[in-house]
N, C-alpha and C positions, 0 to 999 in steps of 0.2 A: 651587465651580466642576468642572462635570465635565471633566475631561481626558482624549484621544485615549485616553491608558493607558488609561483608569476603564471605559473600553469596550468597551476589549480582554481586560480583564482579566476582566469578564461577561460577554459575548459568548464565553466559550473560558470560562469556566466553567458556564456556561448547555452545552454542548457536554459540555464534562466531567462530570459530572454528580458532581461533589464533590470537597471541598480538594485533597485534596490528590492528582486528577491533577490535576484545575487547575494549583496548586504545577506538578507534575512535568509541564505541558506549555509554561510561561510559565518555565523557567528559574529557579522558585524556591522559598527555604524554607517551608513550608505558615506559618512564624510571621513573613512578608515581606507571603503573598498578605491571611493574615487581619488584618497591621498595614490592612494599603492599604487596605482595605476595611472596616475600624470608623473608618477618618480621611475614607475620603465619606463614607461614613454621621453624621459627626462635622457631616460641613460640610453635609448635608440637611437634620438633626436627620429623622433617617426610619427605619426599618431598610426592608434591601433583600433577605433573602432571610428565612426561618426559619431558624433553628440545628436543629442537628442531626436533618435531612429529609433523606433519600435512597432515593430523589436531590433534590439540588437545587431549592426549591420556594422562587418568589421572592415574595414582598407586589406586592398592584399597582404599588410607587412601582417596584423593580425591573427589575418586565418594562415600566414603559415606556421606566426609562433604555433595555433590550434592543433594544425595538423605532427608541429610537433608530438604539443600536448594529450594527440590521439595518440603518439609509440613509443611516448615513455609514459605515462603513469602508465596504459595495461604491465606493461611489466615492470615498474615497480612492485605495483600492487601482487606481480607473483614469485616475482624475490622475496620478499615479507613473508607472501606462504609457504614459498620455501623455508624458513629462518625457518618455521615457528614449527612447522616439521621436525626439522632438525629437530630442538631444542626440547622438542613432548613425544613424535614418535609418531608413528604413519600413524599406525592401531588405533580403533576406537569404536564405535556401535551409535548413530546415529535412531533412535526405533520417532515418528515421532507420531499425534493424529493430531487430525485440520478438520476443524466444528467450520466448515465453510464451504457447503456445496459447489461455487464457484471461484474460487481459488483454487483447481486445477490451469486457468489463462495463465497464472503469473508463477505457481509449484514447479512443474512439470519442465519452463524451463531455468532453474536455480537446481534444481536437481540435477540438470544433464550441466550445467558446469559446475557442478560442487562432484559430482565423479570426476570429470577431468584431474580437477585440478586433489583431488582427496581417495585418493584409489583403492587404500587397503583400507578405507570404510564400510563399515557398514549399517548399508543406511535400505530402510525398510519404512513404508504408509499404511494409514489407514484412515478410513471415516471416524470421524470421531461422534459421532449421531451415535452408534449400536453403542456407547457404552460411556459410561464419568470418562473421558481421560484426565480432569489434571489430578483425581486421585488414583488415576494409576503413572501418574508422573511422579506425584508424591512417596508413589512406594518403592518408583526405580522400573514398573514394567514399558513406561518409556522411558525419551531423557530430550523432548520438546515438541512444546504443542501450541499450535495456532487457537488464538479464538480473540473475542470483544467481550470476553464477560470475565473477565476477570473475580477473580474471588483471597477472599485473601488468610491461602493456606500457609501457613510455618513451611521455612526453609526454600518458594518458589519463586523468581522474578521474572518481572514481565518486562519482555523487553519489547516498544510499540515498532511498528513497523512503517504502518503510515495510520495517518485518520482519510473516515469516507461520509457522506453524507447517506441515508437510507431512505429511500421517494418510495413510492405510491407506482404503479404500475398498472395500467390505466386502460383495455377498451379506447380506442380514435375517438368511440359513436355513447362512452360512456360520459351520463347528462354531466358526472363531476369531473370532468375535464375540460369545464369547464370555469372553473375555478382558479385563482393561483397558487389557490398550498389547498389542504388538505387538515380539518381538526380533527380531532377523534371523532365523535357524536356522529361525526359522516361516513363510519362503518360503519357504527348499528346497524344498517339493512342489509350489509352487504354479505355476499361469497367472500370469507377471505383464501387465496390459497397458497399456500405454503410450504417448504421442507418437512418429511417425518421426522418430526423435531417433538419436546414438550418446550408450551407455547415462554416457557418462561426462561428462553435460549433467545427467547427470536425476539430482534428489535423492534420489531414493529411496536411488542408486547411492551417487552419491561422499557422500553425507549419510549411508547407512547400510549397505545393504549391504553394497561394498565393503570397507571398512576392519574387516568383521568373515567375508571372506573367504566370504562365503554369495551365490550364484547361483540367480535360480529355478528352478523345470524348465525352465519353456516362460518362451518373451516371446514378443508377442503386438504388431501395436500395430490402432491404427487412427486418422485423420485430427482428429478431434474428443470436449472432454468429451466432449459428449449420447452422442457414437461408445460412448465411452471405458465412462463409465456405462451406458448398454443393457447391454453386455456384465456386464459389473457385478453389478447387478442379477439377471440371469439363469442366473447364477451358472458364465457361462463366467472367468472367471476374479478377477482383486484388479486396487487397483489403485492407485498410491501422487500423489495432486493434493498442491495448494494447500487448509488450508480453506478461506479464503475460493471455492476453487472448487466446494464443497463442501454453501457452505450452501444455496442453496434447494433439492436433491436432498434433504440433512439433514430441512429442513420442512414436503418430503411424502413423509418413509418409505420411497420407495426404495433407500434404500440408508441403514448405516451407516456410521460411521468414526470409528477408533483409531488413536494418537498412535503413532508410530511409536519403542520405548524409553521405557524406565521415567523418563523428563526430557521424552523428545522432539523432536523432527526440528527446529528454529526456523530460517529464511530471509531473509535479507535482496534486500528485491527495490532494484538500483538502475537510475541513470543514472549513460550512460558518453556522454563528450563530451571534443574534447579540449583541452589542457591553451591554448591559444590561443582558444580561440572559449570557454570557459568562463564570462568576463562577457560577454560577447553580451548584450542589454535581454534578447530574445528568444527566448533557450536558456533564463538565467533565468527566462523568463515562463514556461514554458513546461513547466518544470519543477513552478513553485512551483505554475501549472494544473493538471498530471498527480495533484500528488502531493493536492491540494483533492479531486479524483475521489477520489481513491482514497477517501478515512480519507470521502466524501460516499455512494458506491457501493458499498462493499465492509467484506464482517460479519468478523472474527477478527485484523485484524492490532496494529499493535501498530507505535509511533515509536520510528526506533533515537534512540540519544540524541544523536546529530548532527546527526541534522533541523532542518531551518531552526524562527526561534525563533517563528515564527507558524504553525506545520501544527497539527494538531487530531490525536486521533485517535478510536478506540472501539476497545473490545479487548471481544472475544465471548470467554467457555471453551463 
């Protein structure tokens, strides 16, 4: 008999591409995952995937179960949403602020899907760069803040969405493009192009330059990621950006990117909510939907250890 856990396991294995990554995402040991798969194959008296293939290749029987999973799992998820609405009521408010200019790539699909499931929830959002959103969340003016800079504020919980690598974007002809990785001192004579916010709220400063006591020769600000990268491509400066925000431009060979420091700089993006609202059904569902949207739309991100069990990930180097 095929159980729900089998559908989830095979679906995760298909998305992860390997037993090792699937076990990590399911919070199982590789041995436990292999045992579960072998038990299912024994029940069905057939092989479900081809051993030692990478990425995983499924047999025709395995593909049929994946087809079933694609049909059943979304229906279960929708039923859970409906039951949550029955238990807690449809109405609510979700006003959020986003401390990330390039977040709209995954945020808009998440909002569209959320609106379909929670039509009675009042939804609004704004950029978190024109004011301090975390104090506004504490006061109750906001209900959720997307941030990579969690602050120890009483009554605020932080739910990790995904981890990403901060990179330095360079012109293809920039001398630093010849280096394997960037050292902080390399930027002391550079023009650094940033979003128009305080430097303390930017990853490249708080996780790379400031700890080394380095200040760029000049700082130039731009409102949009595309504008920043046009300036970078034309040799007007360099820019620190998340790896997933750079992926499209690297694919088109507009710019190059190098990691910050020998080991790279990894940060985590969080959804911040007030503790008393943390268990509201529509807020929980928005965060789950946002995580799904991130891993469906972004390249180069990873799963933080404390993400929900049903989260998935695509690792890109």
